[in-house]
C-alpha positions as CSV (number, residue, x, y, z in Angstrom):
1,M,31.7,-2.8,-0.2
2,S,28.9,-2.4,2.3
3,F,25.9,-0.1,2.1
4,S,23.1,1.1,4.3
5,T,19.5,1.6,3.6
6,V,20.1,5.2,2.7
7,S,22.9,4.4,0.2
8,A,21.2,1.4,-1.5
9,L,20.5,1.9,-5.2
10,S,17.2,0.1,-5.1
11,P,14.4,1.2,-2.7
12,L,13.6,-2.4,-2.1
13,D,17.0,-2.7,-0.3
14,G,16.8,0.9,1.0
15,R,13.7,2.7,2.1
16,Y,11.6,-0.5,2.1
17,A,14.2,-3.0,3.2
18,A,12.5,-3.8,6.5
19,K,9.2,-4.6,4.8
20,L,10.8,-7.3,2.6
21,A,12.7,-9.2,5.2
22,A,10.8,-12.4,4.5
23,L,11.5,-12.3,0.8
24,R,15.2,-11.4,0.9
25,P,16.6,-14.7,2.1
26,L,14.7,-16.5,-0.7
27,M,15.2,-14.3,-3.8
28,S,18.6,-12.7,-3.1
29,E,21.9,-13.9,-4.6
30,Q,22.5,-15.7,-1.3
31,G,19.2,-17.4,-1.7
32,Y,20.1,-18.4,-5.3
33,M,23.4,-19.9,-4.1
34,H,21.6,-21.7,-1.3
35,R,19.4,-23.5,-3.8
36,R,22.3,-24.3,-6.0
37,V,24.0,-26.1,-3.1
38,Q,20.7,-27.9,-2.4
39,V,20.5,-29.1,-6.0
40,E,24.1,-30.2,-6.2
41,V,23.9,-32.1,-2.9
42,A,20.6,-33.8,-3.8
43,W,22.1,-34.9,-7.2
44,F,25.3,-36.1,-5.5
45,I,23.6,-38.2,-2.8
46,A,21.2,-39.7,-5.4
47,L,24.1,-40.7,-7.6
48,S,25.6,-42.6,-4.7
49,D,22.5,-44.8,-4.6
50,C,22.5,-45.7,-8.3
51,G,24.5,-48.9,-7.8
52,F,27.6,-47.8,-9.6
53,A,30.7,-49.7,-8.6
54,E,32.7,-46.5,-8.8
55,F,30.5,-44.6,-6.4
56,K,29.3,-46.6,-3.4
57,P,26.3,-45.5,-1.3
58,L,27.2,-42.8,1.1
59,T,27.2,-43.6,4.8
60,G,24.6,-42.1,7.1
61,G,27.2,-39.7,8.6
62,A,28.2,-38.4,5.2
63,R,24.6,-37.9,4.2
64,K,23.9,-36.0,7.4
65,Y,26.9,-33.8,6.8
66,L,26.0,-33.0,3.3
67,M,22.4,-32.2,4.3
68,G,23.9,-29.9,6.9
69,L,25.7,-27.9,4.2
70,V,22.2,-27.1,2.9
71,S,20.3,-26.5,6.1
72,H,23.0,-24.4,7.7
73,F,24.0,-22.4,4.6
74,S,24.9,-18.9,5.7
75,E,25.8,-15.5,4.4
76,A,29.5,-16.4,5.2
77,D,29.1,-19.4,2.9
78,A,27.7,-17.3,0.2
79,L,30.6,-14.8,0.5
80,A,33.1,-17.7,0.4
81,I,31.5,-18.8,-2.9
82,K,31.7,-15.3,-4.2
83,D,35.4,-15.2,-3.3
84,I,36.0,-18.4,-5.3
85,E,34.1,-16.9,-8.3
86,K,36.6,-14.1,-8.4
87,T,39.0,-16.8,-9.7
88,T,36.7,-19.0,-11.7
89,N,34.6,-16.1,-13.2
90,H,31.8,-18.8,-13.3
91,D,29.2,-18.8,-10.5
92,V,28.1,-22.4,-10.8
93,K,31.7,-23.7,-10.9
94,A,32.3,-21.7,-7.8
95,V,29.5,-23.5,-6.0
96,E,31.0,-26.9,-7.1
97,Y,34.4,-25.9,-5.8
98,W,33.0,-24.7,-2.5
99,I,31.2,-28.0,-1.9
100,K,34.4,-29.9,-2.7
101,S,36.3,-27.7,-0.3
102,K,33.9,-28.9,2.4
103,F,35.0,-32.5,1.9
104,E,38.5,-32.0,3.4
105,A,39.2,-34.2,6.3
106,R,36.4,-36.6,5.2
107,P,38.1,-39.3,3.1
108,E,34.8,-40.9,2.0
109,L,33.7,-37.6,0.4
110,V,37.1,-36.7,-1.0
111,A,37.2,-40.1,-2.8
112,A,33.9,-39.3,-4.4
113,A,34.5,-35.6,-5.1
114,E,34.4,-35.9,-8.9
115,F,30.8,-36.9,-8.7
116,V,29.8,-33.4,-7.5
117,H,28.2,-31.8,-10.6
118,F,28.6,-35.1,-12.5
119,A,27.3,-34.9,-16.1
120,C,25.5,-31.7,-15.3
121,T,25.5,-28.5,-17.3
122,S,25.2,-25.3,-15.3
123,E,21.6,-24.9,-16.4
124,D,20.7,-28.2,-14.8
125,I,21.6,-26.5,-11.5
126,N,20.3,-23.0,-12.3
127,N,16.9,-23.9,-13.7
128,T,16.1,-26.1,-10.7
129,S,17.4,-23.5,-8.3
130,H,15.3,-20.8,-9.8
131,A,12.2,-23.1,-9.5
132,L,13.0,-23.7,-5.8
133,Q,13.4,-20.0,-5.2
134,I,10.1,-19.3,-6.9
135,Q,8.4,-22.1,-5.1
136,A,9.5,-20.7,-1.7
137,A,8.6,-17.1,-2.6
138,R,5.2,-18.1,-4.0
139,D,4.2,-20.4,-1.2
140,T,5.6,-18.5,1.8
141,V,5.4,-14.8,0.8
142,V,3.3,-14.0,-2.2
143,L,0.3,-16.3,-1.7
144,P,0.0,-15.7,2.1
145,A,0.0,-11.9,1.4
146,I,-2.8,-12.3,-1.2
147,D,-4.7,-14.6,1.1
148,G,-4.5,-11.9,3.8
149,L,-6.0,-9.4,1.4
150,I,-8.8,-11.8,0.4
151,A,-9.6,-12.6,4.0
152,K,-9.8,-8.8,4.9
153,L,-12.0,-8.1,1.9
154,R,-14.3,-11.0,2.7
155,E,-14.6,-9.6,6.3
156,M,-15.4,-6.1,5.0
157,A,-17.9,-7.5,2.4
158,H,-19.8,-9.2,5.2
159,Q,-19.5,-6.2,7.6
160,F,-20.8,-3.7,5.1
161,A,-23.2,-6.0,3.2
162,D,-26.2,-3.8,4.1
163,V,-24.6,-0.4,3.8
164,S,-26.2,1.2,0.8
165,M,-24.0,3.1,-1.7
166,L,-24.6,5.0,-4.9
167,S,-23.0,3.4,-7.9
168,R,-20.9,5.6,-10.2
169,T,-21.0,4.1,-13.7
170,H,-19.1,6.4,-16.1
171,G,-18.6,8.6,-13.0
172,Q,-22.3,9.4,-12.9
173,T,-25.0,8.5,-10.5
174,A,-26.3,5.0,-11.2
175,S,-28.4,2.2,-9.6
176,P,-27.5,1.8,-5.9
177,T,-25.4,-1.1,-4.6
178,T,-23.9,-1.8,-1.2
179,V,-20.4,-1.2,0.0
180,G,-20.1,-4.9,0.9
181,K,-21.2,-6.0,-2.6
182,E,-18.6,-3.8,-4.3
183,I,-15.9,-5.2,-2.0
184,A,-17.2,-8.8,-2.6
185,N,-16.7,-8.3,-6.4
186,V,-13.0,-7.7,-5.8
187,A,-12.6,-10.6,-3.4
188,V,-14.2,-13.0,-5.9
189,R,-11.9,-11.8,-8.7
190,L,-8.8,-12.2,-6.4
191,T,-9.8,-15.6,-5.3
192,K,-10.0,-16.9,-8.9
193,A,-6.7,-15.2,-9.9
194,R,-5.0,-16.5,-6.7
195,A,-6.0,-20.0,-7.6
196,Q,-4.3,-19.6,-11.0
197,I,-1.0,-18.6,-9.3
198,A,-1.2,-21.6,-7.1
199,A,-2.0,-24.0,-9.9
200,V,1.1,-23.3,-12.0
201,Q,3.4,-26.3,-12.0
202,L,7.0,-25.4,-11.3
203,L,9.3,-27.4,-13.6
204,G,12.8,-28.6,-13.5
205,K,15.1,-30.3,-16.0
206,M,18.4,-32.2,-15.4
207,N,19.2,-33.6,-18.8
208,G,22.6,-32.1,-19.7
209,A,24.0,-29.6,-22.2
210,V,21.4,-29.8,-24.9
211,G,18.7,-31.9,-23.2
212,N,19.7,-35.3,-24.5
213,Y,21.7,-36.9,-21.6
214,N,24.7,-37.0,-23.9
215,A,27.4,-36.9,-21.1
216,H,25.4,-39.2,-18.8
217,L,25.1,-41.9,-21.4
218,A,28.8,-41.6,-22.4
219,A,29.6,-42.6,-18.8
220,W,27.0,-45.3,-18.2
221,P,25.2,-46.2,-21.5
222,E,22.9,-48.8,-20.0
223,F,21.6,-46.7,-17.1
224,D,18.2,-45.1,-17.3
225,W,19.2,-41.5,-16.8
226,E,15.9,-40.0,-17.7
227,A,14.1,-42.0,-14.9
228,F,16.9,-41.1,-12.5
229,S,16.6,-37.4,-13.4
230,R,12.9,-37.5,-13.0
231,K,13.3,-39.1,-9.6
232,V,15.7,-36.4,-8.3
233,V,13.5,-33.6,-9.6
234,E,10.2,-35.0,-8.3
235,T,11.1,-36.6,-5.0
236,P,10.1,-34.2,-2.2
237,A,12.9,-32.4,-0.4
238,P,15.3,-33.0,1.2
239,L,16.1,-36.2,-0.7
240,G,14.9,-34.6,-4.0
241,L,13.7,-31.2,-5.2
242,G,9.9,-31.5,-5.0
243,L,9.4,-30.0,-8.5
244,S,7.6,-31.2,-11.6
245,F,9.8,-32.9,-14.2
246,Q,10.4,-31.3,-17.6
247,P,11.3,-34.1,-20.1
248,Y,11.9,-31.9,-23.2
249,S,14.3,-29.0,-23.3
250,I,17.3,-27.4,-25.0
251,Q,20.1,-26.5,-22.7
252,I,17.7,-24.3,-20.7
253,E,14.3,-25.2,-19.3
254,P,12.0,-23.3,-21.7
255,H,10.6,-21.0,-18.9
256,D,7.1,-21.3,-20.2
257,Y,5.8,-22.1,-16.7
258,M,7.5,-18.9,-15.4
259,A,5.7,-16.9,-18.0
260,E,2.5,-18.5,-17.0
261,L,3.2,-17.8,-13.3
262,F,4.3,-14.2,-13.8
263,D,1.2,-13.5,-16.0
264,A,-1.0,-14.9,-13.2
265,V,0.7,-12.7,-10.6
266,A,0.4,-9.7,-12.9
267,R,-3.3,-10.4,-13.3
268,V,-3.8,-10.3,-9.5
269,N,-1.8,-7.0,-9.5
270,T,-4.0,-5.5,-12.2
271,I,-7.1,-6.4,-10.2
272,L,-5.6,-4.6,-7.2
273,V,-4.6,-1.5,-9.2
274,D,-8.3,-1.3,-10.2
275,F,-9.3,-1.7,-6.5
276,S,-6.7,0.8,-5.3
277,R,-8.0,3.4,-7.7
278,D,-11.6,2.8,-6.7
279,I,-10.9,3.1,-3.0
280,W,-8.9,6.3,-3.7
281,G,-12.0,7.7,-5.4
282,Y,-14.3,6.7,-2.6
283,V,-12.0,8.3,-0.1
284,S,-12.2,11.5,-2.2
285,L,-16.0,11.3,-2.2
286,G,-16.0,10.9,1.5
287,Y,-17.5,7.4,1.5
288,F,-14.5,6.2,3.6
289,K,-12.6,8.0,6.3
290,Q,-9.1,7.1,7.4
291,R,-8.0,6.5,10.9
292,L,-5.4,9.0,12.0
293,K,-1.9,8.0,13.0
294,K,-0.4,10.1,15.7
295,G,2.4,12.3,14.4
296,E,1.7,11.5,10.7
297,I,1.6,14.5,8.3
298,G,-0.5,14.5,5.2
299,S,0.9,17.7,3.6
300,S,3.9,19.9,4.3
301,T,1.7,23.0,3.9
302,M,-1.9,21.9,4.4
303,P,-2.3,20.7,8.0
304,H,-5.9,19.3,7.4
305,K,-5.0,16.7,4.9
306,V,-5.3,12.9,5.4
307,N,-4.1,11.5,2.1
308,P,-4.9,7.9,0.9
309,I,-1.1,7.3,0.7
310,D,-1.3,3.5,1.2
311,F,-3.5,3.0,-1.9
312,E,-1.3,5.4,-3.9
313,N,1.8,3.5,-2.8
314,A,0.2,0.2,-3.7
315,E,-0.9,1.4,-7.1
316,G,2.6,2.7,-7.9
317,N,4.4,-0.5,-6.8
318,L,1.9,-2.8,-8.5
319,G,2.7,-0.9,-11.7
320,L,6.4,-1.4,-11.2
321,A,5.9,-5.1,-10.4
322,N,3.9,-5.6,-13.5
323,A,6.4,-3.8,-15.7
324,V,9.1,-6.3,-14.6
325,L,6.7,-9.3,-14.6
326,R,5.6,-8.6,-18.2
327,H,9.2,-8.3,-19.4
328,L,10.0,-11.6,-17.7
329,S,7.1,-13.4,-19.2
330,E,7.7,-12.0,-22.7
331,K,11.5,-12.5,-22.7
332,L,12.3,-15.7,-20.8
333,P,10.6,-18.2,-23.2
334,I,12.8,-17.0,-26.0
335,S,16.3,-18.5,-26.5
336,R,18.5,-18.5,-29.7
337,W,19.0,-22.1,-30.9
338,Q,20.0,-24.3,-27.9
339,R,21.2,-21.5,-25.6
340,D,21.9,-17.9,-25.2
341,L,22.7,-16.0,-22.1
342,T,20.1,-13.2,-22.4
343,D,17.9,-15.0,-19.8
344,S,20.6,-15.2,-17.2
345,T,20.7,-11.6,-16.1
346,V,17.0,-11.2,-16.5
347,L,16.2,-14.1,-14.2
348,R,18.1,-12.3,-11.4
349,N,15.2,-9.8,-11.3
350,I,12.5,-12.2,-10.3
351,G,13.0,-11.0,-6.7
352,V,12.6,-7.4,-7.9
353,A,9.2,-8.2,-9.4
354,F,8.1,-10.1,-6.3
355,G,9.5,-7.4,-4.1
356,Y,7.4,-4.6,-5.6
357,A,4.3,-6.8,-5.5
358,T,4.9,-7.8,-1.9
359,L,5.4,-4.2,-0.9
360,A,2.2,-3.3,-2.6
361,Y,0.2,-6.0,-0.9
362,A,1.6,-4.8,2.5
363,S,0.5,-1.2,1.6
364,L,-3.0,-2.4,0.7
365,A,-3.3,-4.3,3.9
366,T,-2.2,-1.3,5.9
367,G,-4.6,1.0,4.0
368,L,-7.6,-1.4,4.4
369,G,-6.9,-1.5,8.2
370,K,-7.2,2.3,8.4
371,L,-10.6,2.6,6.5
372,E,-13.7,3.6,8.4
373,I,-17.1,3.8,6.6
374,N,-18.8,7.2,6.5
375,E,-22.4,6.2,6.5
376,E,-23.5,9.9,6.7
377,A,-21.8,10.7,3.4
378,L,-23.1,7.6,1.8
379,A,-26.7,8.3,2.9
380,G,-26.4,12.0,1.9
381,D,-25.4,11.0,-1.7
382,L,-28.2,8.5,-2.0
383,D,-30.8,11.0,-0.7
384,A,-29.7,13.5,-3.3
385,S,-30.1,11.0,-6.1
386,W,-33.8,10.1,-6.4
387,E,-33.4,10.0,-10.2
388,V,-31.9,6.5,-9.8
389,L,-35.4,5.2,-9.1
390,A,-36.3,6.0,-12.7
391,E,-35.0,2.5,-13.5
392,P,-37.4,0.5,-11.3
393,I,-40.4,2.7,-12.1
394,Q,-40.0,2.4,-15.9
395,T,-39.3,-1.4,-15.5
396,V,-42.6,-1.9,-13.6
397,M,-44.4,0.3,-16.2
398,R,-43.1,-1.9,-19.0
399,R,-44.2,-5.0,-17.1
400,F,-47.8,-3.8,-17.2
401,G,-47.6,-2.7,-20.8
402,V,-47.5,1.1,-20.3
403,Q,-46.4,2.5,-23.7
404,G,-43.2,4.6,-23.9
405,A,-42.2,3.9,-20.2
406,Y,-38.5,4.4,-20.8
407,E,-39.1,7.6,-22.8
408,Q,-41.5,9.0,-20.2
409,L,-39.0,8.6,-17.4
410,K,-36.1,9.9,-19.5
411,E,-38.1,13.1,-20.1
412,V,-38.8,13.5,-16.4
413,T,-35.3,12.7,-15.1
414,R,-32.4,12.9,-17.6
415,G,-30.1,15.7,-16.6
416,K,-32.5,17.1,-14.0
417,T,-32.6,17.4,-10.2
418,V,-35.3,14.9,-9.2
419,T,-37.2,15.1,-5.9
420,A,-39.0,12.3,-4.1
421,E,-42.2,14.4,-4.4
422,A,-41.9,14.6,-8.2
423,L,-41.4,10.9,-8.5
424,H,-44.2,10.1,-6.1
425,G,-46.5,12.3,-8.1
426,L,-45.6,10.4,-11.3
427,I,-46.1,7.0,-9.6
428,R,-49.6,7.9,-8.4
429,S,-50.6,8.9,-11.9
430,L,-49.5,5.6,-13.5
431,A,-52.0,3.1,-14.9
432,I,-50.7,0.2,-12.9
433,P,-52.1,-1.9,-10.0
434,E,-52.4,-0.1,-6.7
435,E,-50.2,-2.7,-4.9
436,E,-47.4,-1.9,-7.3
437,K,-47.9,1.8,-6.7
438,T,-47.6,1.2,-3.0
439,R,-44.4,-0.9,-3.5
440,L,-42.8,1.8,-5.7
441,L,-43.8,4.6,-3.3
442,A,-42.1,2.8,-0.4
443,M,-38.9,2.5,-2.4
444,T,-35.9,4.8,-1.7
445,P,-32.5,5.1,-3.3
446,A,-31.0,3.4,-0.2
447,S,-33.5,0.5,-0.4
448,Y,-33.1,-0.1,-4.1
449,T,-30.1,-2.4,-3.9
450,G,-31.5,-5.7,-5.4
451,K,-29.6,-8.8,-4.1
452,A,-26.5,-6.8,-3.2
453,A,-26.5,-7.7,0.5
454,E,-27.2,-11.3,-0.2
455,L,-24.4,-11.5,-2.8
456,A,-22.0,-9.8,-0.4
457,R,-22.7,-12.3,2.4
458,R,-22.4,-15.3,0.0
459,I,-18.7,-15.1,-0.5
């Protein structure tokens, strides 16, 4: 059965399919099968080098052919495996049979066919395949998208370092900052959270049905199977898998590293939800304008509207991503006794979580690219908010021991419309040094930004 983008059940494979082209080969079922073939081939070739009399080292030609099964794996190959699965009703066994079917007309490989999947339980193949999928998605799609956002935010922080802006603590006028500093805050948070994603070790185990190498030792009791398994897992691809070795497990790898990774991605997403909502609000206040796109319509009835749709799209998809990521991180580390299958179907949704996150990152990148600063609106808000200078005035008063400084300024400014003239009159009446009066009289809401510009440029 085939379907088009308009008949797909999931919007990831429908409406948004084109935007997720880079992720689909990695996290789809075809991508999963591809990694299973990679693991089976790596294990098979490594076994041939163990010195067993029953399995001689493979020739160069055989190795090249086997590596080709991995490097040239196609949709047709995935469909062939699915066809075998109709009979086996077991997806890993279908991969094993497909590999063996590729040995025909190659006597060297036919003779060694029983060493495909030798001593392995299905989870030896599955857990390493999932780790390889996650590794590829993290390193080639997720992290580059986050890096792109960080780079754009750093650029904007520097560009707008000196553009003064009224803060809005509790939604009310507050001490001024700069646009660049507020963007720098997000960039710094993202940089730290991004590092936590990258630091998670991706683990793999290949130790048999309950993690004890039972079948392995039954075949060759004197062989160091744990060292061999570690070598296959940790040796870089294509000779190995390039993962970190998990020495202790039940039938499944415990998935704790997955929970750590998914929580780290969710943390990035939460930061970006916060940012998306703030930008949405600043667009509403007029601090940012959005570049128009020819032919685009903001409302079906209100022709004037230019909606912040990219930030709304990002917020929605980040929420969906986190809903799935949180379920994954809470469910996957739990398994009844040595094995239950509740993780199997859940694991197939890792691509869904990454898909919604990737879609959100793309929306944010698009939205940031449309933003234009509205310095007139920013300056107008600041000029109408002279009450924010109550803070520096009362702080200087307290420095020089003026009693009740906070209370005096509260009486003059709280809940009132404050003018420059009123504040200047107050300043001139203060019992403080003349040079301090001069400094305060020169201050404006736009100039009262502390180290904001310096901090924005520092990142």
